[in-house]
TORLUM-789071 format. One record per residue: x, y, z of N, C-alpha, C, CB in turn. Coordinates in pm, whole numbers, plus 50000, padded with zeros to 5 digits. Glycine has a CB too. Example, Ala and Ser with C-alpha at 12.3 -4.5 7.8 and 13.67 -1.06 7.14 Angstrom:
REM residues 2
513194943150780512304955050780513204967050780511314955350905/512854977550708513674989450714512905000350787514084994050572/
***
This chain:
REM residues 206
174043334131454173223323631520172073324931423172843326031687/171513313431377170703307031328169293308231400171243295331319/168113316131350166663317031406166203304331407165673325931327/165773303331580165443292631611163933288331582165823292131729/163203296131554161963305031518161493297431383162383323031491/162563305231317162163298331167162193278331134163533306331051/163173276131224162763263531210161263251931266163833260131254/160773258931369160083252531440158703255831395160413254731570/157953243431410156863239931291155273249531356156573217431281/154803254631276153463260431397152053254031371153103279131383/152003255531463150283253331507149563247031361149353272031558/149593254931332148983251231150149293242131053149223260731060/150933244231062151873234531014151143216631059153553239131103/151153218431186150933208031262149543199431264151183213031378/148933209931194146893207231203147323197931062145243227231167/147853206430976148013200430828148233187630850149183206030736/149483183930905150433168730874149293161930933152233164930964/148753169331038147503154331125146523153631049146613156631296/145973165530967145073164230908145513156630761144463176830910/146373153330701146823146530554146903130430642148763154330462/147313131930751147983116530804146533108330842149233118130974/145133118630886143993115230863143293108530774143633121930868/143833116030664142743117730581143573104730484142403135930512/145103102030465145213090130416145203074530496146283092330354/144913074030629144213062130718143163062330670144063062530870/142273074730613140703070030599140723062430435139423086530609/141403065730415141613060930261142403046830276142613073130159/143283044830319143573032330352143033021930435144433033330382/141923022630525141143015230626140103004930499140113028530750/139673011830429138813003230348139512994130260137933011030269/140312988930263141182986330147141582973630233142462998630092/142502978430388142572966030465141542959530493143082967330572/140102963930530139462958930547138432946130450139232967730592/139112946230333138882944530234139822929330233139112957130149/140702934530239142212923330259141862913830368143862932130319/141042919330441141282913930591140012906330561141342925730743/138262905830533137362899730463137692890130349136672908830424/138842893830242139092883230180139772873130250139682886230080/140502872530331141422864030396140392855130494142652873230478/138982859330542138512854530654137282842830543137842869130779/137152850530414136572840830303137322825830259136552849830169/138722833930236139652821530170139902809430303141462829230107/139812813430427139582810030521138662796630577139332819630545/137472802530536136352797730561135932785830425135392811030581/136302788630264136722783230184137252765330226137642793230144/138332772830299139492754930296138622753030427142002754530327/138112757530533137052748130655136272740930574135902757230767/135722749630445134602737730414135082728230344133382741630339/136072731630272136802715930205137192704530312138432719230121/138042704730360137642699430518136692693730605137672706330577/135442702330550134312693130632133902681430508132682704330689/133762683630400133232673730324134402667430261132212678630228/135602665330321136342658130316136522649830389137012661730301/136012648130525135862645230665134962641330648135912653230766/133752642330614132272631430553132982621630514131142636530411/133162625630378133732619030288134142607730335134602625030234/135532610330338136452599030471135572585330564136992611830627/134712594130593134032586230704133062573730631133032597630800/132812579830538132052575530401132502560430402132582584830245/133502567030320134922555330315134942543330364136072559330383/134962549430546135622546030595134452531530644136322557130674/133562539730656132422527530772131352524330599130892541130986/131262529530549129912526430447128972531530477129402514130430/128932546030509127052553730532128102563030611125192543030652/127232573430623126892588830613126992586630801124972595030511/127332592630884127192594831005125842605031058128502599631036/125192600131143124182602231189122962606631122124482608231263/122812598931002121862601630880121382589930852122452607630752/120042593930835119142580930745118322589630644117842569830855/117952604030677117422610730555118172623530497116032614730586/118152631030405118612638930410118462652130512118542639030315/119992655930525120092661530675120952676130652121022649130792/120762680630724121502696330787121842701230917120722706830762/122922699430926123912701431049124232717731041125482691031033/124402723431158124722738831146123292752031191125172740330960/123402762231175123482772131176121492774931101125042776031103/121402765330991120812765030892119862751530898121762766430787/120132741231029119572731231094119492721431228119712726731030/120232713231239119942707331392122352711031479119092679031355/121942718131528123142718331582124402708131546122822717531704/125722712631497126692704131428127582695131578127852716331315/127472698631641127982691931808128412676531749126302690531964/127122674231769127322657431790127972649931637125482649331829/128552659731521128622650131357129962660031385127152652231169/130032669231498131592667731500132242659631571132172677731530/131512658931711131852643031748132312639431720131452634531749/131952630031618131962618831510133392616131426130812622831400/132852631331390134172631631286135662636531342133802642431162/135572636031495137062646931562137252631731583137062662431732/136442622731611136712606631692136282605231833138362602431704/136112615431892135882615432016135082608132131135662623732015/135802602732250135282595532319133422590832336135862601032413/132972603132308131502607232297130952603932129131392625432341/131572600432087131422589131939130802580731993132742581531859/129252582331905128752564631917128642561831794127242559831992/129162564531674128842559231538130292555431480128002570731439/131562562931552132852560931461133522554731619133732578631362/133052536931620133852528031710135242527931717133572516031686/136002532831593137392530031605137882544331626138062522031478/137142555731686137922566831719138372575131596139062562231795/138232572331452139352576631360138562589231393139652570331189/140202596531317140122616931335139962613831219141522630831386/139052627031170138232627031010139192641331004135902628530990/138552649531086138422666431066139502668331248135952674831064/140192676131214141002680831357141602701831406142762669431328/139792705531352140422721431352140772729531553138722733431245/141372733931545141792744231622140472743031699142222758531548/140262744231821139702750131906139672766831913140202744432004/138642776131881137932791931883139192796432038135432791731934/140002804831978140422814732071139982820132174140602822232029/138642822832153138272834432245136472828332279138472853132143/136412818832430135552807232449134362818132433135722796832604/133882832732472133142839732475132452845132337133682846932546/133352847132299133142850932155133502843132013133792862132148/133662834132002133932822831919134032829831783132782811031928/134922827131723135772827731562136592818331550136702840331527/136412811831413137712801231317137502791231392139582805031311/136662780031474137392768331542135912764831572138672770731680/136562751131724135492745831770135392754631857135442732831807/133722753931872133222761032037133772754432180131402759232057/134232764332259134292753032363133512756932461135632749532418/133052764332479131392760532581130532762632518130892768532712/129392770132560128132767832501127392783832533127302753032577/127372793832411127342801732419126462809932324128282802332435/126152822332329124802832332197126302839832153122912848732291/126122841531998126632845931951125792857031817127422836131941/125022864631852124742875431717123452867931767125562874631519/123052865731910121612865231890121432847131887121092874731729/122242843831810122032827531786122722822231925122932820531625/122292811331963122742799032057123342790931962121552790532142/124962785732015125662780731951126292768532021126382789631909/125832751832025126402744732127127952740732116125602733232141/128742736832263130072735332263130412721032170130552735032422/131072723632108131612714732009131412713431838131212703732059/130932729131833130232732031697131242736931638129002741431688/131742737131474132782743531456132062757331357133992732931390/132602764931392132412780231350133432785231250132532789731477/132382789731184133632799131097133952818031110133122796930921/134752823331036135452840931098134832846831174135612853031004/133272843531104132512856531107132072851331269131082859630964/131772843331348131712831331428130162822931448132272836331567/129602819831240128542814831250128802801931225127642820431183/127972789831257128572778931268128152775931128128232769731387/129062768631083128982763530968127982752730896129982760230967/127312748530805125962743730752126652733230698124982753030648/126492721430701126352709430611125292700930589127122701830639/125362697230512123932695330410124552674130357123982713830197/124092664330404124352648530396123242641930369124872642330518/123172637030259123152627730152122232617930238124722621730093/121612617030361121482604030432120072593930314120852608830634/119662601030224118932588630152119892577930014117452597530069/120732585330005121892579529942121502578229853122512569529977/120972586629747120852590929602121582594929546120192597829571/122782603629592123582611529542122932623429555123982608229421/122032629429554121432643529524121322652529670119792641529452/121742661029645120942663629759120492683329723122082659129929/119542689429784119022697829744119562713629774117932694529780/119842720829684120582735029709120012741329788120742743829607/120512742929900119772754829955119732768629962119752754030039/120072775529802119712784629767119212784729667120292790829776/118132772529609116982769529545117272772129384115802778329608/118722767729400119412770129217119632783329176118332765129085/120532777129000120432792828942120882804129046118782796528900/121242812828982121442822429038123012826929068120692820629135/123622815529047125272816929038125542805929152126022834829080/124752799329216124742788129301124622774929276123982789529370/124752772729139124952759429088123422756629096126032748829176/122962739829027121552739028981121122734329086121162731428862/119552731329116118582731329216118982715829271116922734329156/119672707129191119772693929241121582695029253118982680629122/121732691529377123212691729356123782678129322123912697029480/124572671829259124702653729249126222654029332124822644829038/126222656229442127072651629550126412646929704128032663229568/127182637729739126692635329883127312643729996126932620829919/127922652029971128082662030115128462677830063129602655630232/127572686730092127772701530079128032707330225126442708730007/128872715430188128532728230282128712740630284128892727830372/128392750230353128212763130344128442775330501126752762230282/128822785330438128572798230524128042804730536128952804630536/127542808830599126472827230582127572839530584125122832030764/128832835530587129382851430542129192861430657128462858230404/129822872330665129822886430725128132881230806129872903230575/127342885230721126092887930762125222880630802125612892530697/126132868530847124782854030881123532850730824124132854431012/123322860030740121752854630622122142846230495120812870530534/121222839130491121432833630392121432835630270121052827830401/122422837530094122422850530034120912840029961124172858329925/120952861429879119592854529824119742861329683117942858629917/119692858629567120062862629466119082874129451120182852529370/117992873029488116812884229446117142896729503115292880729500/117922898529633118492909229678119822910729621118492909029813/119962905029542121412910429516121662913629329122642896329583/120092917529248120382923129160120302912829080121372930129167/119512897229121119312887129083120572878429077118662888828981/121922883229147123012874529109123352869129290124482884829005/123772856729271124242852929386125682854329426123902841329395/125922862929322127542869029342127382876429431128332877229229/126132882629431126212896129510126182893629663124962906129472/126082880329701126072876029844127792877329901125382858429853/127272877430040128772870530079129082855630135129342878730190/127972847430103128372836830165129142828630080127362830530217/129952817730158130922808830104130282795930105132232808930179/130282784629985129862779729992131052765529883128612786829987/130682755329940132212739329923132112737129740131452714930042/130712735529709130322729029609130872735729435128742728729640/131392750829456131812757529341133312763729370130722768729303/
***
């Protein structure tokens, strides 16, 4: 009869196999995180395109931008954006969209207490920042920022100060939007070897 002991794994062999699996997982995890983060950036870029398109569609419909009479920022870098998205979503609370036209219709965020990627469904604090019900947040839980040309000169100031990869200081568009990315901080080319490309922010105008 064959020797049963010769076919059994020893404790050392099992430890070697487990160690190899752990090492392989350690190598694969950063790659998986990179793919996941790139997917979030792609989603943020798509959301920003929809936001800019929605504000421009509102302008086409009503001959003005919603809620502004001077260049204004809504979102994490400015005033809360809930009222802006109420207008763009055509809610009954909208005062400047009397036809209740739906210009944008993002899904509600799945987790009310820790919202990611969608419309916030209750007032909440994320990463120490208060976010109001009705704001549109990026995949990292930060409110999207929208800057609107409220003085109608078709120019808005670049929130990144121009150059360094984020475009010229005067952006010749009526609406721009941006996400602060995973770190939730406005990208600064001076902190990234003089290049905006070192930032994890996502912007609509490039």
